[in-house]
C-alpha positions in Angstrom: 52.6 -154.7 -159.0 49.4 -154.1 -161.0 46.1 -154.7 -159.1 42.5 -153.9 -160.0 40.2 -153.6 -157.1 36.4 -153.4 -157.1 33.7 -154.0 -154.5 31.4 -156.9 -155.2 28.4 -157.6 -152.9 30.0 -155.6 -150.1 33.5 -157.1 -150.3 36.5 -156.4 -152.4 37.5 -158.4 -155.4 41.2 -157.9 -156.3 42.7 -159.0 -159.6 46.5 -159.1 -159.4 49.0 -159.6 -162.1 48.7 -163.4 -162.0 44.9 -163.2 -162.4 45.2 -160.7 -165.3 47.8 -163.0 -167.0 45.5 -166.0 -166.8 42.6 -164.0 -168.2 44.9 -162.8 -171.0 45.8 -166.5 -171.7 42.2 -167.4 -172.0 41.5 -164.4 -174.3 44.0 -165.8 -176.7 43.2 -169.5 -176.2 39.8 -169.9 -174.4 39.9 -173.7 -174.4 43.6 -174.2 -173.7 44.3 -177.1 -171.3 45.5 -176.2 -167.8 48.7 -178.2 -168.5 49.5 -176.2 -171.6 48.7 -173.0 -169.9 50.9 -174.0 -167.0 53.8 -174.6 -169.4 53.4 -171.1 -170.9 53.0 -169.3 -167.6 55.3 -171.4 -165.5 52.6 -172.0 -162.9 51.3 -175.4 -161.7 48.1 -176.5 -163.6 46.1 -177.1 -160.3 47.0 -173.5 -159.2 45.6 -172.1 -162.5 42.5 -174.2 -162.3 41.8 -173.0 -158.7 42.5 -169.4 -159.7 40.1 -169.6 -162.7 37.4 -171.2 -160.4 37.7 -168.2 -158.1 37.5 -165.7 -161.0 34.4 -167.4 -162.4 32.7 -167.8 -159.0 33.0 -164.1 -158.2 31.9 -163.2 -161.8 35.1 -161.4 -162.4 35.8 -163.3 -165.6 34.1 -165.9 -167.8 34.3 -167.8 -171.0 31.5 -168.1 -173.6 30.7 -169.0 -177.2 28.1 -168.0 -179.6 27.1 -168.9 -183.1 28.3 -166.5 -185.8 26.5 -168.1 -188.8 27.2 -167.4 -192.4 28.9 -163.9 -192.6 27.2 -163.3 -195.9 23.7 -163.8 -194.3 24.2 -162.8 -190.7 22.4 -159.6 -189.6 24.2 -157.3 -187.2 21.8 -154.5 -186.0 22.5 -151.6 -183.6 19.2 -150.4 -182.2 18.6 -147.2 -180.3 15.6 -147.4 -177.9 13.5 -144.8 -176.3 11.3 -145.7 -173.4 9.1 -144.3 -170.6 11.4 -143.3 -167.8 9.2 -145.1 -165.1 9.3 -148.3 -167.1 12.9 -148.3 -168.2 13.9 -151.1 -165.9 11.0 -153.3 -167.2 11.9 -152.5 -170.8 15.5 -153.3 -170.2 14.7 -156.7 -168.6 12.3 -157.6 -171.3 14.8 -156.7 -174.1 17.6 -158.6 -172.3 15.5 -161.8 -172.2 15.4 -161.9 -176.0 18.2 -164.2 -177.1 19.1 -162.3 -180.3 19.6 -159.1 -178.3 23.1 -159.9 -177.2 24.0 -156.6 -175.5 21.9 -154.0 -173.7 23.4 -150.8 -172.6 22.1 -147.6 -170.9 23.4 -144.5 -172.8 24.2 -141.0 -171.8 22.7 -139.5 -174.9 19.4 -138.7 -176.6 18.5 -142.4 -176.6 17.8 -144.4 -173.5 19.2 -147.8 -174.4 21.5 -149.2 -177.1 21.2 -152.7 -178.3 23.4 -155.0 -180.2 21.4 -157.6 -182.0 22.6 -160.6 -184.1 20.3 -162.7 -186.1 21.2 -165.4 -188.7 19.4 -163.5 -191.5 17.9 -160.1 -192.1 14.5 -161.8 -192.5 14.9 -163.4 -189.0 15.6 -160.0 -187.5 12.7 -158.3 -189.4 10.1 -161.1 -188.9 11.0 -162.4 -185.5 13.0 -159.9 -183.4 11.4 -156.6 -184.3 7.8 -157.7 -183.6 8.9 -158.5 -180.0 10.1 -154.9 -179.6 6.7 -153.5 -180.7 4.9 -155.6 -178.0 7.0 -154.3 -175.1 5.0 -151.9 -172.8 6.9 -148.7 -172.2 9.1 -149.0 -175.3 8.1 -145.8 -177.2 10.2 -146.1 -180.4 13.4 -147.5 -181.8 15.8 -146.8 -184.6 17.8 -149.4 -186.3 21.3 -149.2 -187.9 22.5 -152.3 -189.8 26.0 -153.4 -189.9 27.4 -154.0 -193.5 30.8 -155.2 -192.4 32.2 -156.1 -189.0 35.9 -155.1 -188.8 36.7 -155.6 -185.1 34.8 -157.3 -182.3 35.2 -157.9 -178.6 36.5 -161.4 -178.9 39.8 -159.9 -180.3 40.2 -157.4 -177.4 43.2 -158.2 -175.2 44.5 -157.1 -171.8 48.1 -157.3 -173.2 49.7 -158.3 -169.9 51.8 -161.1 -171.5 55.1 -160.7 -173.2 55.6 -161.5 -176.9 57.1 -164.9 -176.3 54.1 -166.1 -174.2 51.7 -164.5 -176.7 53.3 -166.4 -179.6 53.4 -169.7 -177.7 49.6 -169.3 -176.9 48.8 -168.6 -180.5 50.4 -171.8 -181.5 48.3 -173.7 -178.9 45.0 -171.9 -179.7 43.7 -174.3 -182.4 40.6 -176.0 -181.0 40.9 -179.6 -179.9 39.8 -182.0 -182.6 40.5 -179.6 -185.4 42.5 -180.7 -188.4 42.7 -179.3 -191.9 40.0 -181.8 -193.0 38.0 -182.1 -189.8 35.2 -180.0 -191.2 34.6 -177.6 -194.0 34.4 -174.1 -192.4 30.9 -172.8 -192.6 29.4 -176.2 -193.3 26.0 -176.6 -191.5 25.9 -178.6 -188.3 23.1 -181.2 -187.6 20.7 -180.6 -184.8 22.4 -183.2 -182.6 25.6 -181.1 -182.8 23.8 -177.8 -182.2 22.5 -179.2 -178.9 26.0 -178.6 -177.6 26.0 -174.9 -178.2 24.0 -173.8 -175.1 26.5 -175.6 -172.9 29.4 -173.8 -174.6 27.6 -170.4 -174.2 27.3 -171.0 -170.5 30.9 -172.1 -170.2 33.2 -171.9 -173.2 35.5 -174.4 -171.5 32.9 -177.1 -171.0 34.2 -180.6 -171.9 32.5 -183.5 -173.6 32.1 -185.5 -170.3 30.0 -182.8 -168.7 27.9 -182.2 -171.8 27.3 -186.0 -172.2 26.0 -186.3 -168.6 23.5 -183.5 -169.2 22.4 -184.8 -172.6 22.3 -188.4 -171.7 24.7 -189.4 -174.5 27.9 -191.4 -174.4 31.1 -189.4 -173.8 32.6 -190.8 -177.0 29.7 -189.6 -179.1 29.7 -186.2 -177.6 33.5 -185.9 -178.0 33.1 -186.5 -181.7 30.3 -184.0 -181.9 32.3 -181.5 -179.9 35.3 -181.8 -182.1 33.2 -181.1 -185.2 31.5 -178.1 -183.5 34.8 -176.7 -182.5 36.4 -177.1 -185.9 33.4 -175.9 -187.9 34.2 -172.2 -187.7 30.6 -171.5 -186.7 31.3 -170.6 -183.1 33.1 -167.6 -181.7 34.8 -168.1 -178.4 35.9 -165.4 -176.0 37.0 -164.8 -172.4 35.3 -161.8 -170.9 36.3 -159.7 -167.9 34.2 -157.5 -165.7 34.8 -154.1 -167.1 35.2 -152.4 -163.8 38.0 -154.8 -163.0 39.7 -154.5 -166.4 41.5 -151.1 -165.9 39.2 -149.6 -168.5 35.9 -148.8 -166.7 34.6 -146.3 -169.3 32.9 -147.2 -172.5 32.5 -144.7 -175.3 30.9 -145.3 -178.7 31.4 -143.0 -181.7 29.1 -142.7 -184.7 31.2 -141.4 -187.6 31.4 -140.9 -191.3 34.4 -142.4 -193.3 34.6 -142.1 -197.1 33.4 -145.4 -198.5 36.7 -146.2 -200.2 38.5 -145.7 -196.9 36.7 -148.1 -194.6 39.3 -151.0 -194.8 42.2 -148.6 -194.3 40.4 -147.0 -191.3 39.7 -150.5 -189.8 43.4 -151.4 -190.2 44.4 -148.3 -188.3 41.9 -149.1 -185.5 43.2 -152.6 -185.0 46.5 -151.1 -183.7 44.6 -149.2 -180.9 44.3 -151.6 -177.9 41.3 -149.8 -176.5 39.0 -150.6 -179.5 36.4 -153.2 -178.8 34.2 -152.8 -181.9 34.4 -151.2 -185.3 31.9 -151.7 -188.1 30.6 -150.2 -191.3 27.0 -149.4 -191.1 23.9 -148.0 -192.8 22.1 -144.9 -191.7 22.9 -141.2 -191.1 26.5 -142.3 -190.3 28.4 -145.1 -191.9 31.0 -146.2 -189.3 30.8 -147.1 -185.6 33.6 -147.4 -183.1 33.5 -148.6 -179.4 36.4 -148.2 -177.0 37.0 -149.1 -173.4 38.9 -146.3 -171.7 40.6 -145.5 -168.4 38.6 -142.4 -167.7 36.2 -139.8 -169.1 39.2 -137.6 -169.8 40.4 -140.2 -172.3 37.4 -139.6 -174.5 39.0 -136.5 -175.9 42.4 -138.2 -176.1 40.8 -141.0 -178.1 39.1 -138.6 -180.5 42.4 -136.9 -181.2 44.0 -140.3 -181.9 41.2 -141.2 -184.2 41.6 -138.0 -186.2 45.3 -138.3 -186.4 45.2 -141.9 -187.6 42.2 -141.5 -189.9 42.3 -137.9 -191.2 39.2 -138.4 -193.4 37.0 -139.4 -190.4 34.1 -137.2 -189.3 33.1 -137.9 -185.7 29.4 -137.0 -185.6 28.4 -138.2 -182.1 30.1 -139.7 -179.1 28.0 -141.7 -176.5 29.3 -142.7 -173.1 27.8 -145.9 -171.7 26.4 -145.5 -168.2 25.7 -149.2 -167.5 25.6 -152.5 -169.2 22.8 -154.9 -168.3 23.8 -157.7 -170.8 27.0 -158.4 -172.7 27.1 -161.1 -175.4 24.2 -163.0 -173.8 25.4 -162.8 -170.2 23.4 -160.8 -167.7 25.6 -158.5 -165.6 25.4 -157.1 -162.2 25.4 -153.3 -161.7 29.1 -153.6 -160.8 29.8 -155.2 -164.3 30.5 -158.7 -162.9 28.6 -161.7 -164.3 25.3 -162.3 -162.5 25.3 -166.1 -163.2 22.6 -166.0 -165.8 23.0 -166.3 -169.6 20.3 -166.1 -172.2 21.0 -168.7 -174.8 19.2 -168.8 -178.2 16.6 -171.5 -178.4 16.4 -172.0 -174.7 15.0 -170.4 -171.6 17.1 -168.1 -169.4 19.6 -170.4 -167.8 21.6 -170.1 -164.6 25.3 -170.7 -164.9 26.0 -171.4 -161.2 28.0 -168.3 -160.3 27.6 -166.8 -156.9 
């Protein structure tokens, strides 16, 4: 029986096969009802709800959502940061408090920190985000690489603990509630009243209309209509995350590579068949392709490099960077043990507690 064990706050958190199966379900269908999930897994709905509550409470797993905006306008930036050693913790905390800085990682390389930044436009990144970097005491310099095309992202990463039949059944159930072919034109802008719902979904991707209505002081029926439109708009990306140290893949490695321009789509297609890949993107800068994997061990770094060269003969692996720690992932602040701390930084709001212990 597969079990992943990790110490959290002095006690052991154990994820067994049933926990991993539930997380896999929510990776495929983050907002699936417990009754539908129960039918797929053959487990009572109340049992699944209680299990998920335990996973969330310990910070072992969580669901979230974030705006993806217009793909033609969105700015994805990968930023290398150098800082004064004695002020690294302060610099990290200040950067993590910036909503557009979705991920903050400490790197074992010639840069101190690596950031993933998403802004609705290049102008927003240039005029609003970068000036904040320049004002941070202890931040010595930064270097920016811009994404020109995102091929694979973390929302598509899977534990793959479910069999094919369950996987297919979940895909059939994965359409958001309220969505119909004519519910909303994908990419259509949402009014401010609808965008008010986004912070609640960022803090808990499974939040329902009744809870949002109570917090906003609106009628449940009104919020349900708004929620249906938000969910079917195509403007939100939902995901179920797992604490990396409990995933069976505790090592992160990122490669900066060169791929011939005409081979990027073919390279991306090859990478989608590798279950360890969390991110692949075409970029600007001294290299033109970036790949991030979650691996079982440091020894797997070389194995992964051999696999990359075998599948993509034209690839030139320029640099590999092992991630030492992750302070923030997709808006969520993490504990040193990789579990969710209970705080999420939501765009347009203050730093908000989620209620995890």
